[in-house]
N, C-alpha and C positions, 0 to 999 in steps of 0.2 A: 504494500500500500504506500502511496505517495499522496497524502491528503485524501482526496476522493478518487484518485486514479489508482488503477491496479493493472498488473500484467495479466493477459488473457489465460495463459497456461497456469495450472495450479502449482503451488510449491509442493515438491515431492519430499516425503520423509520416509526413511526405511520402515517397512511394515513389520509385522510380527514374525515373519519368516527370517530367521537369523542364519547367516552363513556358518559353515562348519568351523571357521576360524574364531568365532565368538566364544568367549569363556562360558562354561556352564557351571555355575556355582552349586556346590552340594551342601554348603553351610552358610549361615549368615555372614555377610561381608560388609565392612565399613571402609569408606574412603578409597574405593577401587574405581579407577577411571573406566568409562564406557563411552564409545564413540557412537553418535547418532548421525548418520549421513543425511545431508540435504542436497537437493538439486533444483534449479530453476531454469527452465527453457525460455529463451527469448528469441522469437522469430525475427527475420530480417524486416518484416513489415510491421512489427509491433511498435507503437508510439512510446517513446521513452521521454519522461519529464525530468527536468533538472531537479535536484534535491535528493533527499534520502528516502529510500524505500525501506519500510519496516513492517514486520508482522510479529505479533505476539502469539506464541504457542504455549499451551498448558499440557504438561505431561503428568500422567498419573502412574505411579509405580505400584504394582501389585505383585503378589507372589502366588505361585501355583505349585502343586506337586505333580510331576509328570506321571 
């Protein structure tokens, strides 16, 4: 978002399917880094406005037992 303007393609965030290289914790863990990849496609015909584009995302952490 840039004021009331936005890019037509959605912001992509990695889904719930994790690659094999991602850690699978078997016990509670604190302060361990975890990468969440983002991607934003911008087409050649997309209008870009000057200024800063921002978007607030809220993540909810939950635990499950496989």
